[in-house]
C-alpha positions as CSV (number, residue, x, y, z in Angstrom):
1,X,65.3,87.2,-37.1
2,X,65.0,85.5,-33.7
3,X,68.7,85.9,-33.2
4,X,68.6,89.6,-34.1
5,X,65.9,90.2,-31.5
6,X,67.8,88.4,-28.8
7,X,71.0,90.4,-29.6
8,X,69.0,93.6,-29.5
9,X,67.6,92.5,-26.1
10,X,71.1,91.7,-24.9
11,X,72.3,95.2,-25.9
12,X,69.4,96.8,-23.9
13,X,70.1,94.5,-20.9
14,X,73.8,95.3,-21.0
15,X,73.0,99.0,-21.2
16,X,70.8,98.5,-18.0
17,X,73.7,96.7,-16.4
18,X,76.0,99.6,-17.2
19,X,73.6,102.2,-15.8
20,X,72.6,100.1,-12.7
21,X,76.2,98.9,-12.0
22,X,77.9,102.2,-12.7
23,X,75.4,104.5,-11.0
24,X,77.0,105.9,-7.9
25,X,80.1,103.9,-8.6
26,X,82.4,106.4,-6.9
27,X,79.7,108.3,-5.0
28,X,78.8,105.8,-2.3
29,X,78.0,108.4,0.4
30,X,74.3,109.3,0.9
31,X,73.0,112.6,-0.1
32,X,72.4,114.6,3.1
33,X,69.2,116.0,1.6
34,X,67.8,112.5,1.3
35,X,68.5,111.5,4.8
36,X,65.5,110.7,7.0
37,X,65.3,113.5,9.5
38,X,63.2,111.3,11.9
39,X,66.0,108.7,12.1
40,X,68.5,108.2,14.9
41,X,71.6,110.5,14.5
42,X,75.0,109.8,15.8
43,X,74.7,112.5,18.5
44,X,71.4,111.1,19.7
45,X,72.8,107.6,19.7
46,X,75.7,108.7,21.9
47,X,73.4,110.5,24.3
48,X,71.2,107.4,24.6
49,X,74.3,105.2,25.3
50,X,75.6,107.5,28.0
51,X,72.2,107.5,29.7
52,X,71.3,103.9,29.3
53,X,74.3,101.7,28.8
54,X,74.5,99.4,31.9
55,X,78.3,99.6,32.2
56,X,78.2,103.4,32.3
57,X,75.4,103.4,34.8
58,X,77.3,100.9,37.0
59,X,80.4,103.2,36.8
60,X,78.3,106.1,37.9
61,X,77.0,104.2,40.9
62,X,80.6,103.4,41.8
63,X,81.3,107.1,42.0
64,X,78.4,107.5,44.4
65,X,79.7,104.6,46.5
66,X,83.2,106.1,46.6
67,X,81.6,109.4,47.7
68,X,79.8,107.6,50.5
69,X,83.1,106.0,51.7
70,X,84.9,109.3,51.5
71,X,82.2,111.0,53.7
72,X,82.3,108.2,56.2
73,X,86.1,108.1,56.4
74,X,86.3,111.6,57.9
75,X,83.9,110.8,60.7
76,X,85.0,109.7,64.2
77,X,83.7,106.6,65.8
78,X,80.6,107.0,67.9
79,X,81.0,107.6,71.6
80,X,80.3,104.7,74.0
81,X,77.8,104.7,76.8
82,X,79.2,103.0,79.9
83,X,77.2,101.7,82.9
84,X,78.9,100.0,85.8
85,X,78.3,98.7,89.3
86,X,81.3,97.9,91.3
87,X,82.0,96.7,94.8
88,X,78.7,95.0,95.0
89,X,78.3,93.4,98.4
90,X,76.5,90.0,98.5
91,X,76.6,89.2,102.2
92,X,74.8,92.0,104.0
93,X,71.5,91.6,102.3
94,X,71.4,95.1,100.8
95,X,73.1,94.1,97.5
96,X,72.9,96.5,94.6
97,X,72.0,99.6,96.7
98,X,75.4,99.4,98.4
99,X,77.4,99.0,95.2
100,X,79.4,101.9,93.5
101,X,77.2,102.9,90.6
102,X,78.4,105.0,87.6
103,X,77.2,106.1,84.2
104,X,79.4,107.8,81.7
105,X,80.7,108.4,78.1
106,X,83.9,107.0,76.5
107,X,85.3,108.3,73.2
108,X,88.2,107.0,71.1
109,X,90.6,109.9,70.1
110,X,92.5,109.0,66.9
111,X,96.2,109.7,66.7
112,X,96.8,113.1,65.1
113,X,97.0,112.8,61.3
114,X,95.1,109.6,60.9
115,X,91.6,111.1,60.2
116,X,93.1,113.7,57.9
117,X,94.8,110.9,55.8
118,X,91.6,108.9,55.9
119,X,89.7,111.9,54.5
120,X,92.4,112.3,51.8
121,X,92.3,108.6,50.9
122,X,88.5,108.9,50.5
123,X,88.8,111.9,48.3
124,X,91.4,110.1,46.1
125,X,89.0,107.1,45.9
126,X,86.4,109.5,44.5
127,X,88.8,110.9,41.9
128,X,89.7,107.4,40.9
129,X,86.1,106.3,40.4
130,X,85.4,109.5,38.5
131,X,88.3,108.8,36.2
132,X,87.2,105.2,35.7
133,X,83.7,106.6,34.8
134,X,85.4,108.9,32.3
135,X,87.3,106.0,30.8
136,X,84.1,104.0,30.4
137,X,82.3,107.0,28.8
138,X,85.1,107.5,26.4
139,X,85.0,103.8,25.4
140,X,81.3,103.9,25.0
141,X,81.5,106.9,22.7
142,X,84.1,105.2,20.7
143,X,82.2,101.9,20.5
144,X,78.9,103.6,19.7
145,X,80.5,105.7,17.0
146,X,82.2,102.7,15.4
147,X,78.9,100.6,15.8
148,X,77.0,103.4,14.1
149,X,79.3,103.4,11.2
150,X,79.2,99.6,10.9
151,X,75.5,99.7,10.6
152,X,75.7,102.4,7.9
153,X,78.4,100.5,6.1
154,X,76.4,97.2,6.3
155,X,73.3,98.9,5.0
156,X,75.3,100.3,2.1
157,X,76.8,96.9,1.4
158,X,73.4,95.3,1.4
159,X,72.1,98.0,-1.0
160,X,75.1,97.6,-3.4
161,X,74.9,93.8,-3.1
162,X,71.2,93.9,-4.0
163,X,72.0,95.9,-7.1
164,X,74.7,93.4,-8.0
165,X,72.3,90.5,-7.6
166,X,69.9,92.3,-10.0
167,X,72.8,92.7,-12.5
168,X,73.8,89.1,-12.1
169,X,70.2,87.9,-12.7
170,X,70.0,90.1,-15.9
171,X,73.3,88.6,-17.1
172,X,72.2,85.1,-16.4
173,X,68.9,85.7,-18.2
174,X,70.8,87.1,-21.2
175,X,73.1,84.1,-21.2
176,X,70.2,81.7,-21.3
177,X,68.6,83.5,-24.2
178,X,71.8,83.5,-26.1
179,X,72.3,79.8,-25.6
180,X,68.7,79.1,-26.6
181,X,69.3,81.2,-29.8
182,X,72.5,79.2,-30.5
183,X,74.5,82.4,-30.3
184,X,77.0,81.1,-27.7
185,X,78.1,78.0,-25.9
186,X,76.4,76.6,-22.9
187,X,79.5,77.4,-20.8
188,X,78.6,81.1,-20.9
189,X,75.3,80.3,-19.3
190,X,77.0,78.3,-16.6
191,X,79.5,81.1,-16.0
192,X,76.8,83.7,-15.6
193,X,74.8,81.4,-13.3
194,X,77.8,80.8,-11.1
195,X,78.3,84.5,-10.7
196,X,74.6,84.9,-9.9
197,X,74.9,82.3,-7.1
198,X,78.0,84.0,-5.8
199,X,76.2,87.4,-5.7
200,X,73.2,85.9,-3.9
201,X,75.5,84.2,-1.3
202,X,77.4,87.5,-0.7
203,X,74.0,89.3,-0.3
204,X,73.0,86.7,2.3
205,X,76.3,87.2,4.1
206,X,75.9,91.0,4.1
207,X,72.3,90.7,5.4
208,X,73.5,88.6,8.3
209,X,76.3,91.1,9.1
210,X,73.8,93.9,9.1
211,X,71.5,92.1,11.6
212,X,74.5,91.4,13.8
213,X,75.7,95.0,13.6
214,X,72.3,96.3,14.5
215,X,72.0,94.0,17.5
216,X,75.5,95.0,18.8
217,X,74.7,98.6,18.3
218,X,71.4,98.4,20.2
219,X,73.2,96.6,23.0
220,X,75.7,99.4,23.3
221,X,72.9,101.9,23.5
222,X,71.3,99.9,26.3
223,X,68.1,99.9,24.2
224,X,67.6,96.5,22.6
225,X,64.2,97.8,21.3
226,X,66.1,100.1,18.9
227,X,67.8,97.3,17.0
228,X,65.7,98.1,13.9
229,X,65.8,101.9,14.2
230,X,66.6,103.8,11.1
231,X,69.9,105.7,11.2
232,X,70.5,109.2,9.8
233,X,74.1,109.8,8.7
234,X,76.8,109.1,6.2
235,X,80.3,107.6,6.2
236,X,83.0,110.2,5.9
237,X,84.8,109.8,2.6
238,X,87.9,111.7,3.5
239,X,90.3,112.2,6.4
240,X,89.6,114.8,9.1
241,X,92.3,117.5,8.8
242,X,92.2,118.0,12.5
243,X,93.2,114.4,13.1
244,X,95.7,114.0,10.3
245,X,97.6,117.0,11.5
246,X,97.6,116.2,15.2
247,X,100.9,115.3,16.7
248,X,99.5,114.0,20.0
249,X,101.4,116.4,22.3
250,X,99.8,116.6,25.7
251,X,96.9,114.3,24.9
252,X,98.2,111.5,27.1
253,X,98.0,113.5,30.3
254,X,94.4,114.4,29.5
255,X,93.3,110.9,28.7
256,X,91.0,109.3,31.3
257,X,93.1,106.1,31.4
258,X,96.2,108.0,32.4
259,X,94.2,110.1,34.9
260,X,92.7,106.9,36.5
261,X,96.2,105.4,36.8
262,X,97.6,108.6,38.4
263,X,94.6,108.7,40.8
264,X,95.3,105.1,41.8
265,X,98.9,105.9,42.5
266,X,97.9,109.0,44.6
267,X,95.6,106.9,46.7
268,X,98.3,104.2,47.1
269,X,100.8,106.8,48.3
270,X,98.3,108.2,50.8
271,X,97.5,104.7,52.0
272,X,101.2,104.1,52.6
273,X,101.5,107.2,54.6
274,X,98.4,106.1,56.6
275,X,100.0,102.7,57.2
276,X,103.0,104.5,58.7
277,X,100.8,105.8,61.5
278,X,99.5,102.4,62.5
279,X,102.0,101.8,65.3
280,X,100.9,105.0,67.0
281,X,97.9,104.0,69.2
282,X,94.5,105.8,69.5
283,X,93.6,107.0,73.0
284,X,90.3,106.1,74.6
285,X,89.1,108.7,77.1
286,X,86.1,108.2,79.4
287,X,84.3,110.3,82.0
288,X,81.5,109.0,84.3
289,X,79.6,110.0,87.4
290,X,77.7,108.1,90.0
291,X,77.4,107.4,93.7
292,X,78.9,105.2,96.4
293,X,76.1,103.0,97.6
294,X,77.0,102.5,101.2
295,X,77.9,106.2,101.8
296,X,75.5,107.7,99.3
297,X,78.2,110.1,98.0
298,X,78.4,111.5,94.5
299,X,81.6,110.6,92.6
300,X,83.2,111.4,89.2
301,X,85.6,109.1,87.4
302,X,88.1,109.7,84.6
303,X,89.6,107.0,82.6
304,X,92.3,106.6,79.8
305,X,92.9,103.5,77.7
306,X,96.1,103.3,75.6
307,X,96.9,100.2,73.5
308,X,100.5,99.2,73.8
309,X,102.1,98.4,70.3
310,X,104.1,95.5,71.6
311,X,102.8,92.6,69.5
312,X,101.3,94.3,66.4
313,X,103.2,97.3,65.1
314,X,101.5,97.3,61.7
315,X,104.5,96.0,59.8
316,X,102.4,93.8,57.6
317,X,100.1,96.7,56.6
318,X,103.1,98.9,55.8
319,X,104.6,96.2,53.7
320,X,101.3,95.8,51.8
321,X,100.9,99.5,51.3
322,X,104.5,99.9,50.0
323,X,103.9,97.0,47.6
324,X,100.6,98.7,46.4
325,X,102.5,101.9,45.6
326,X,105.0,99.9,43.5
327,X,102.0,98.2,41.7
328,X,100.3,101.5,41.0
329,X,103.6,103.0,39.6
330,X,104.0,100.0,37.3
331,X,100.4,100.2,36.2
332,X,100.8,103.9,35.4
333,X,103.8,103.3,33.3
334,X,102.0,100.4,31.6
335,X,99.0,102.6,30.8
336,X,101.3,105.3,29.3
337,X,103.0,102.7,27.1
338,X,99.7,101.2,26.1
339,X,98.4,104.6,25.1
340,X,101.5,105.3,23.1
341,X,101.1,102.0,21.2
342,X,97.4,102.7,20.6
343,X,98.2,106.1,19.3
344,X,100.9,104.8,16.9
345,X,98.7,102.0,15.7
346,X,95.6,104.2,15.3
347,X,97.5,106.7,13.3
348,X,98.9,104.0,11.0
349,X,95.4,102.5,10.5
350,X,93.9,105.9,9.9
351,X,96.5,107.0,7.3
352,X,96.5,103.7,5.6
353,X,92.7,103.7,5.4
354,X,92.7,107.3,4.1
355,X,95.2,106.4,1.4
356,X,93.2,103.3,0.4
357,X,89.9,105.3,0.2
358,X,91.5,108.0,-1.9
359,X,93.0,105.4,-4.2
360,X,89.7,103.6,-4.7
361,X,87.8,106.9,-5.2
362,X,90.3,108.5,-7.5
363,X,91.8,105.6,-9.4
364,X,90.3,102.2,-9.0
365,X,86.6,103.1,-9.2
366,X,86.9,105.4,-12.2
367,X,89.1,102.9,-14.1
368,X,86.5,100.1,-13.3
369,X,83.7,102.3,-14.6
370,X,85.7,103.2,-17.7
371,X,86.6,99.5,-18.3
372,X,82.9,98.5,-18.0
373,X,81.9,101.3,-20.4
374,X,84.5,100.2,-23.0
375,X,83.6,96.5,-22.7
376,X,79.9,97.4,-22.9
377,X,80.5,99.4,-26.1
378,X,82.8,96.7,-27.6
379,X,80.2,94.0,-26.8
380,X,77.5,95.9,-28.6
381,X,79.9,96.2,-31.6
382,X,80.8,92.5,-31.5
383,X,84.4,93.1,-30.4
384,X,84.0,91.3,-27.0
385,X,82.1,88.2,-26.1
386,X,79.6,87.9,-23.3
387,X,82.1,86.3,-20.9
388,X,84.2,89.4,-21.1
389,X,81.2,91.5,-20.2
390,X,80.3,89.3,-17.3
391,X,83.9,89.3,-15.9
392,X,84.1,93.0,-16.2
393,X,80.8,93.4,-14.3
394,X,82.1,91.1,-11.6
395,X,85.3,93.1,-11.3
396,X,83.4,96.4,-11.0
397,X,81.1,94.8,-8.4
398,X,84.1,93.7,-6.3
399,X,85.6,97.2,-6.5
400,X,82.3,98.8,-5.3
401,X,82.0,96.5,-2.4
402,X,85.7,96.9,-1.4
403,X,85.3,100.7,-1.5
404,X,82.5,100.5,1.1
405,X,84.6,98.3,3.3
406,X,87.5,100.8,3.1
407,X,85.2,103.6,4.0
408,X,84.2,101.6,7.1
409,X,87.8,101.1,8.0
410,X,88.5,104.8,7.6
411,X,85.6,105.8,9.9
412,X,86.3,103.3,12.6
413,X,90.0,104.4,12.6
414,X,88.8,108.0,12.9
415,X,86.6,107.0,15.9
416,X,89.6,105.4,17.6
417,X,91.8,108.5,17.1
418,X,89.1,110.8,18.4
419,X,88.8,108.6,21.5
420,X,92.5,109.2,22.2
421,X,92.7,112.8,21.3
422,X,89.3,114.1,22.4
423,X,88.2,112.0,25.3
424,X,86.9,114.8,27.5
425,X,84.3,115.9,24.9
426,X,82.5,112.5,25.2
427,X,80.6,113.5,22.0
428,X,81.3,112.7,18.4
429,X,82.8,115.2,16.0
430,X,80.3,117.6,14.6
431,X,82.2,117.8,11.3
432,X,80.4,114.7,10.1
């Protein structure tokens, strides 16, 4: 009688395991109707990051600094006020009143073309800083999008792992009752308890990963106070047709990294042209007026000052500028090659992740669910022992957890591809 009651309880417990473990087996995404509308969405997270991230703010300030340098570069130097007293007699007792006294203005006139190039170099510096800001914004959008998905995936892993702990606890309790009733050997209880401890350990690990993901995400936002904020969204369970069909033509020239490298090359070439004008001296012109002290006559003086390029002809500056052009050209080619590698690798990761997600959703998870159902039915009919049921539950649990991780890989790969193909938008895709 006691054994029959225990077996009946075992069947009910196993049925609960089947329902609890199989519910949502292949439907891991959240129902949009159940999403908290007051939670932080991906679009809101991106806006917060672009407004508050310290690195983005620093890059914005560098643009302002470059604009200030560009404004100053086109200005001439200030004129100089010159006061002089010449031929000051010291022996007749009259002194300063007999000296030639003048007051005037002197202005340095830059060699033609120098200030024009200085202005162009300043403008190129602004373009470079703006391109670097665009690079950082693109990286922040990518990192925030990936961080958003990591938090969602970690939350889902914790949720699934919590369910699996409950399943393992039920299995362990069932095993203890079966052993107490003499219906099975003690090893079944040990096996079930081992799997329970494994499930608890995995849950602790997922909880730590969730806390870390939230902290990193809040840091990217520039808002550490939002580390516990609820998120509203779901992981995409399939590839984006717009990304899978993209061939990448023309995307490299539009990418901020390539634009920044090109702007750096343009500035280096202008600096090289400017260095070629260094040997040509600037002229200093002065005009002054005054009086001859002993004759009390008014006078006007004109003056010209012209440096002679005998010792320093700017060869060192020209050599440095030429080398900087070579450096900028090499960096541009390096950026282009790096973008090509990133594009190829991102495409491979995205396609692989999409294939793996589809395989889990269409084959692995349904087969795991069917295997659990068959073993459950067979266990109730006495065809399978309890160890078979526990092992099948464990296999199903591992498949569910792996599916969530594959979903994360798919979404992170999608964020990387979007950062390459759609950098100018600086906003996540609205298709999610």
